[in-house]
N, C-alpha and C positions, 0 to 999 in steps of 0.2 A: 849760273849757267853751267849745264852739265856737258861734259865732253863725251863723245861716243867712245865705247870701248874699242880699242884697236887690237885686233888679233894678229899675232905674228904671222908673217907670210910663210907659205909652204905647208905641206901636209903635216898632220899630227904624228908624233913619234909613237909607235906601238911597242908591245913587248917583243923582245928578240926571242928566238927559239931557245937560246940558252936560259934566259930568264924563265920562260914557261917550263922548261925541264926542271929547273931548280924548284919552282913552286910545286910542280907535280911530285917531285921527290920528297919535299917537306911534308906534303899532305900524306904521301904513302908512309913516311916514317911515323907520323902522328897516328894514322890508322893502325899501323903495326904495333904501336905502343898501347893503343886503346883496346884493340881486339882481344888480346889475352885477358885484360882486366874484365871485359864484358863476359868472356867465356867463363872466367873464374866465378863471377857473380852468378851467372846462370847455373853452373854446376853446383855452387853452394846452395842455391835454392832447390835444385833437383835432389841433392843429397839430403837436405832437410826434409823434403817431401817423402823420400824413401824411408827416412828414420821415423817420420810420423806415421807412415803406412804400417810399419812393423809394430809401432806402439799401439795403433788402433787394433791390429790383429791380435796383439798380446792381450788387450782388454777383452776382446771377443773370446779368446781361449779361456781366460779365467772366468768369464761369465758362463761359458759352456760348462766348465768344471763345477761352478757353483750350482748349476742346474742338474748336472748328471753325475756329480761326484768323481768324475774322471775326465781326462782330456780325450778328444776324439781320436780314433784310429786314423793313421795317415791316409788310408784308403780301405774301402770295403770291396773285397774280391772273393768270389765263390768258385768252387770247383765245378767242372763239367757243365758250364753254363750253356744252355741251348742257344744256338745262333752265334756263339763266340768261336771264331775260327779254330783256335788251338784247343778249345775245351776248357779254358781257364780264364779267370780275370773278371767276369761280370759280377755285379753290376758296375764295377769300376767307378765308384763314387768317392771323390776325394774329401778330405777333412774340411777343405775350404767351403765346400757346399754346405756342410753342417754349421759353418760359422756365419753364413750370410745373414741369418736373422739378428745376429749380434753386431752387425756393421750397417744396420739400417737398409738391408737388402732382403727383407723378409718376403717381398713380392716374388723374388727369384726362387727362394726356398719353397714357397707355396706352389709355384708352378712346376717344380721339378719332381718327377716320379722317381723316388729313391729305389724302387724295386727294379725298374728297367734300367735306370742309370744311363751309362754311355754305351751299353751293348746294342740297344735298338733305337738309336736316335732317329733313324730313317722312318721308324714307325710311330714316333712320338713328337708331334710338332712342338709341344711345350718344352720338352727336354732340349730339342734342337735350338729353340729360341734362347733358352737360358745358356746353353753351351757357347753360343755365338756372341754372348754379351760381354763386352769389356767392362770389368769392374775396376775403377781407378785405384781403389785401395790395394789391389793385388799387383799393380804394375809400377815399377820404378821409372820415373820419367827420364832418368839418365840413359836408359837402354832404348836406343832408337830402332832396334831390330823389331820388325812387325811380324816376322814369321813365328808360327806356333806349331810345336811338335804334337803329333797325335798318333804316333805309331805305338806298337806294343800289343799286349794281349787284346784281342778282339778287333785290332785295327790292322793286322798284318796283311789281310786280304783287301786289296783296294776296292772291291765291290762287296757290299753296297756302301762302302764308306768313301767313295770317290768324291771328287769335287762336286759341289762346293763345300761340303762339310769339313774335310780335313784342313783346308786352307783358312777357314773362317772362325775357328774356335777362339774364344777369348783366352788370353795368356796370363801367366803369373811369373813374377820374379822371386817369389817367396815360397820356399818349400820346407819340408820338415826334416828334422835331424834323425836319420836312421842309425847313426853311430860312427865309430871309427872304422878303419879299413877302406878298401877301395874297389871292391867288386862283389857282385851278387852271383851266387851259383843257384839261381832261382828256378830254372826251367829244365834241369838235366833229365828228369824223369816224366815231366808233364807230357812230352810227345808220346810217351807210351801209355798215357791215360792214368798215371799213378800220381795224382796231385798231392795226396796226403804224405806219401813216402818222400816226395820231392821237398815238401815243406820240412819234414823231419830231418832230412839230410842237408838242407841248404843252410846258408848263412842266416843266423838268427840275429836281427838287428840289436845292438847293445845300446842304442840311443833311447831317447825319451819317447819316440814314436815308431810305430811299425804297422804293417798291414793287418787288418782284422784284430787289432789289439788296442784296447783302451786302457790307459794307465792313470792312476791317481797320483797326485803330487807326492804322497807319502812313499810311493814306490821309487821315487827319484832320490835315492839315499845319499848321493853325492852332494845334494843340496840344490834347490831350485835356482839359486843365484850363481851356481857354479856349472850348470849343465845347459848346453845349447838346446833350444826348442826349434828355432827356424833360422834360415839365413837366405842370403841373396844368391841367385844363380842366373846365368844367361842362356845356357843351352843344355839340352839333354840329348842323348844319343841312344839309338836302339838298333836292333838287327835289321829293321826295314829302312835304315838310312842308306839307300843306294841312289845312284843317279836316276832321276825320274820317279823316285819313290814318293810315298805320300807323307813323308815326314823329314825332309832333308834340312836339318838344322834350324832349330827354333826354340823359344822358351817353352816351358811346360804349359799344357792346357789346364786351366784352373779347376775344371770340373772332373778331369780324368784322375782316378785314384790308383792307377797302376803304380806299384811301389817304386819302380826304378825311374819314374818320371816325377813323382810328387815328393821325392825325398832327396837328401844329399848325404854323402859320407865325407869324412875329413881326410881320407888318405891321399886325395889329390891336392891337398894344401889350399891356398887361397890365391886366386888370380894366376894359377899356373897355366902355361901355354900347352895346348893340346891341339894337334893339327890334322886330325882325321876328318871329321865332319863338323866339329864345333869345338870351341876352345875350353869348355869347362867340364867336360865329362871326366870321370876318373881314369887313371892311366894304366891300371894293371891288365885289363882285358884288351883283346885285339879290336881293331876297328869293326864297328857294327855289332859288337857284343853288348848284351844288356847290362847295365849297371846304373847306379844312382849318379846324380850330378855331383859336381864339386862346387865349393863356394867360389863365386866369382862375380865381380861387379864391374861397372864402367867407372867407378870412383878410383882416383889415383891412390895407390898405396894400400888398398885393402877392401873390405866388404863389411856391410852391416849384418849383425846377427841379433837375434832375440834370445834371451835366456828364459828359462822356464818360470822365473818369477815375473816375467813380462817386461823386464828392463831391456833396453836396446844398447848395444855397444858397437863401436867400429873397431874391427880387428885388423891389425897390420898383416900384410901379406908376408912379412918377415917373422911372424910368430914361430917359435920353436914347434916343430911338428909334434913332439911328445906332449906339449901343452895343449895343442889344438885337439889331438886325439883324446886326451884326458877330459877335456871339456865336452867331448861328444858322448862319452859313456855316462849312463845314468847311475851306475852302481859299481864303479871301478875302484873307489876308495883312494883315488889319486890326489896328490897335492899339486895344484896347478897355479899358474900365473898367467893371466891373459893381458896384463897391462904392457 
């Protein structure tokens, strides 16, 4: 014979406020302990993807070299380009455009008019479509900034390059080594129409890459394993970076070959703070002056670089400046240590 269950008289006792607060506090502590671990795992995956992107671009560079016997120029710019506001800069085609067939993006290369380039995007639907395409191999997932810079030669005048074109360009976190130093004196005489004299008087990049200049690996006499080819950047800055301008703080546009946007120089160090319009432009010129970007990443402690032999390294932001500058020159005969 079964006895019925007898429930104790009175209402059931619930959790007290203090007990609930203790449980909530324990959960908050556990989340606080787990969140950094999750973020570290996520950043490790992003950093690995950034490294793999540079390796992929390195393979593309060497395949281009095998085909052309030289690396591509960082950008193709011609003097006195019709339709280019300041009379210089067009067609403004970056080396990354020339590498697209070697990273399984041949469809973009075939669509792109290399003669018109970035000067007349409003007249060329295909170039506009290519320029606005995000190529995952050119973007580091650690950089969550979606803004893309597009000022510079041919883009200083907001018309006809106004929205939506400037805001919608595909970006890149990987640009080419222009050399040591920290500023370009690139336009001093262009305003007067003397592009050739300006080129002769201006800074000549001592790195592996430069505008309108293709170099073979034998010209890198410091050694391909000792010389920087490309590196990570976050921001570029230009004279048009003013409030309400068409290029206020963003990563470079991957199709734009303007030298101070598709290149970096090492004079700004790695991950140095710069507080004008963006954190990674070089530091010697005043705010709004044109110059190449500086190496910078969202990775803690340094940035990824690719050497001219295609290998990828992570350089510490504490690297001696003289060693970083030595790695930037292609023929400086320096003794360096990057480890």
